[in-house]
N, C-alpha and C positions, 0 to 999 in steps of 0.2 A: 422129695426128696433130699433132703438136709442136710450137711454136714460140717461139722464144727473141726475147725483147727485149732491148733495150738494153744494161740491169741483168745483163742473166746470167739471170736465172730464167724461167721454162718458163712460158705458160701453155697450157694442154690445154684442146682446146675438148672439150665432151661429145658420145659420137658418140651417134648415134640408137637401138644396147641398150642406152647405159647411162642414156637418158632412158626407157627402157622398163624399167628397171630400181627405178627410182625411182617410176615410177608402180601398177607394182606392188609395193613395198614399201610406198607410202601405203594401195590398194588394201585391202593384204595387216592394214595397221594399223585401219582403220575395218572388216574384217569383225569380228576381232578384237571390237575395245572396243563392236561389237552385240552379240557372241556372249558377252560378259560383264557386261554392263550391261541388255540389253534381254530379252534373254532371263527371268537371274532374276528381272527384275519382273515380266516374265508371271505366272508362278507365286505372285508373292507376290500380286497381289489375291487370288487363288483362296485361300490361303493364310490370308489376314488376315479374308478374307469364313466362311470357312468356322470360324478363329477365333472372331471378334466374336460370333459365330451359339453360338458352344458355349458361349460366355462369358455373355453375356444367357439362355440356358437355363440355363444355373449357375445364376447369379445369381438369378432368375427360383423354379426347382424347390429352391434353397436358406434363400430365405429362406421361402418356405412351410413347409418343413421345420422350421426352428426357429419361424416362429410355430406352428404347429400342437405343436409339443414344450412350449413355454408355454405355451398355453388345456391342453392335456390336465393338465397340472399342475395348474393355476388352477381347471378345474373337479372334476378326480377326486380331488384332493387337499388339496382346502380346510380340509378341518379340520384334518392335519396341519401346515399352515403357519401356526400361528396365532402373534399377538405382534409387537411391533412390527419387530424385524430378519429375523423368519422369514418374511417374508411376502415377503421379497427373493430368497429360497433360487430359486425356478422361475425366477425373469428373471438367476440368476446358470446353473444347469444349463441353461439357454438359450440363455448366451450359451457355454458350453461345447462347448455341441451346433455352434455358428456355428465354434468357433474347428477343431473335430476337421472340420469339414467343410472349411473352410479347409486343413489343414494337408494332409487328404488329398487338396485339390485338387493341390495343391502338389507334392505328390511324387510324383505322376503325371506330371507336364508331362513330355516323353519327347522331343525335338524342339526344341533348342535354338536353331536352326539353318534356313533354306530349302533349305542343300544337299542333297541324297539325298545319300544312304548308297551307297555301291558295295560 
């Protein structure tokens, strides 16, 4: 139903079906927002939990491995590394082992996002 006012413009009142369409659009937008925000956030908690747990285990294991290499070099090759500068060599070797562990860990990162690959 169209009503014309004095200026000649038409004032159109929304029918009940248009009100329902607007309500459906609003509900559709709400559902889409929930799907695209809350859904991925649920998976993010689990992803972060396993990631943090794995990082802690990797850090502790790497620290023990580097410390073990250092102590091995210091005790088993004590006669080999004599002199002022040669005493630093076990520490440098342990540092290289630590860097190697870091490089391997970084290269093994395979999932840069939370999104599942289809």
